[in-house]
C-alpha positions as CSV (number, residue, x, y, z in Angstrom):
1,X,9.2,24.6,-9.0
2,X,12.4,22.9,-10.4
3,X,12.8,21.1,-13.2
4,X,15.8,19.8,-12.7
5,X,14.6,17.6,-10.2
6,X,12.0,15.3,-12.5
7,X,14.7,12.3,-14.1
8,X,12.4,9.9,-15.7
9,X,14.6,7.5,-15.8
10,X,14.2,7.4,-11.9
11,X,11.3,5.1,-10.5
12,X,9.8,7.7,-8.2
13,X,9.4,10.4,-10.6
14,X,5.8,11.7,-11.8
15,X,7.1,12.2,-15.2
16,X,7.7,8.6,-15.8
17,X,3.7,8.3,-15.9
18,X,3.1,11.2,-17.8
19,X,5.5,9.6,-20.5
20,X,3.8,6.6,-20.4
21,X,0.8,8.0,-21.3
22,X,2.1,10.0,-24.3
23,X,4.0,7.4,-25.6
24,X,1.7,4.6,-25.3
25,X,-0.4,3.0,-27.8
26,X,-3.0,5.0,-27.3
27,X,-1.9,8.4,-25.9
28,X,0.4,8.4,-28.9
29,X,-1.8,7.8,-31.4
30,X,-4.7,9.7,-29.1
31,X,-2.9,12.8,-29.4
32,X,-1.7,13.1,-33.1
33,X,-5.7,12.2,-34.1
34,X,-6.6,15.4,-32.4
35,X,-4.0,17.1,-33.5
36,X,-5.2,18.8,-36.4
37,X,-8.6,19.7,-34.7
38,X,-11.0,18.4,-31.5
39,X,-13.5,16.3,-31.9
40,X,-16.2,14.1,-30.4
41,X,-15.3,10.3,-29.0
42,X,-17.1,8.5,-31.8
43,X,-15.1,10.5,-34.0
44,X,-12.2,9.8,-32.5
45,X,-12.6,6.3,-31.5
46,X,-13.7,6.0,-35.7
47,X,-10.1,7.1,-36.5
48,X,-8.1,5.0,-34.1
49,X,-8.9,1.9,-36.2
50,X,-8.4,-0.8,-33.1
51,X,-8.8,0.8,-30.1
52,X,-12.0,0.0,-28.3
53,X,-14.6,2.2,-26.2
54,X,-12.6,1.5,-22.4
55,X,-9.6,1.9,-23.8
56,X,-10.1,5.5,-25.5
57,X,-12.0,6.3,-22.4
58,X,-8.8,5.6,-20.2
59,X,-6.3,7.4,-22.5
60,X,-8.5,10.4,-22.6
61,X,-9.1,10.2,-18.9
62,X,-5.1,10.0,-18.3
63,X,-4.3,12.7,-20.7
64,X,-7.1,14.8,-19.7
65,X,-5.7,14.4,-15.8
66,X,-1.8,15.6,-17.1
67,X,-3.5,18.5,-18.7
68,X,-3.1,17.7,-22.6
69,X,-6.7,17.3,-23.6
70,X,-9.6,19.6,-22.2
71,X,-13.2,17.7,-22.0
72,X,-15.6,20.1,-22.9
73,X,-19.2,19.0,-22.4
74,X,-22.2,20.5,-23.5
75,X,-25.6,20.4,-21.5
76,X,-27.7,19.4,-24.5
77,X,-29.9,16.0,-25.0
78,X,-28.0,14.1,-26.2
79,X,-25.5,14.8,-23.8
80,X,-22.0,16.4,-26.2
81,X,-18.6,15.6,-25.0
82,X,-16.0,17.0,-27.3
83,X,-11.9,16.3,-26.9
84,X,-9.4,18.9,-27.8
85,X,-5.6,19.6,-27.0
86,X,-4.2,22.4,-24.4
87,X,-1.5,24.4,-25.9
88,X,0.3,22.1,-23.9
89,X,-0.8,19.0,-25.7
90,X,-0.3,20.0,-29.0
91,X,3.4,21.0,-28.1
92,X,3.6,17.3,-27.7
93,X,1.4,16.2,-30.1
94,X,3.6,18.6,-32.0
95,X,6.8,16.0,-31.5
96,X,5.1,13.1,-31.3
97,X,3.5,13.5,-35.3
98,X,7.9,14.8,-36.1
99,X,8.2,11.1,-35.0
100,X,4.8,9.3,-36.3
101,X,6.2,10.8,-40.0
102,X,9.6,10.2,-39.5
103,X,8.7,6.4,-38.7
104,X,6.0,6.7,-42.0
105,X,8.9,7.6,-43.8
106,X,11.6,5.5,-43.5
107,X,9.3,2.0,-43.0
108,X,10.9,1.0,-45.9
109,X,14.3,0.3,-44.4
110,X,12.4,-1.3,-41.5
111,X,10.7,-3.5,-43.6
112,X,14.0,-4.4,-45.0
113,X,15.7,-4.7,-41.6
114,X,13.0,-7.1,-40.7
115,X,13.2,-9.4,-43.5
116,X,16.7,-10.3,-43.4
117,X,16.1,-10.6,-39.7
118,X,13.7,-12.8,-39.7
119,X,14.9,-14.6,-42.7
120,X,17.3,-18.4,-41.6
121,X,20.6,-17.5,-41.3
122,X,22.8,-20.7,-43.0
123,X,19.9,-23.2,-41.6
124,X,20.4,-22.1,-37.6
């Protein structure tokens, strides 16, 4: 398939939905959390502070559908389900982690900019 046929800026392009899955709050955190190693649902939920069970489940389904996450259900009692990144998911998560580290490393500048912005300007 010709990759030049995809244009994320086009409303109809399927790459836009995948980009939203990857860069949305829960998608990026889920990919980042799975980068080091696979884990079970509840481990992942504890790692991603603030995500609800419903949102994590929806996020995992979307990422699995896009081929970024692999779900491995073990036929044991109680059921055991593990999640891990696919090779494509690892590649994308690696790029995301670079962005995450950049943002974390530049937070002093971001916080200073916020403070300047939030400080009233000349009584306005």
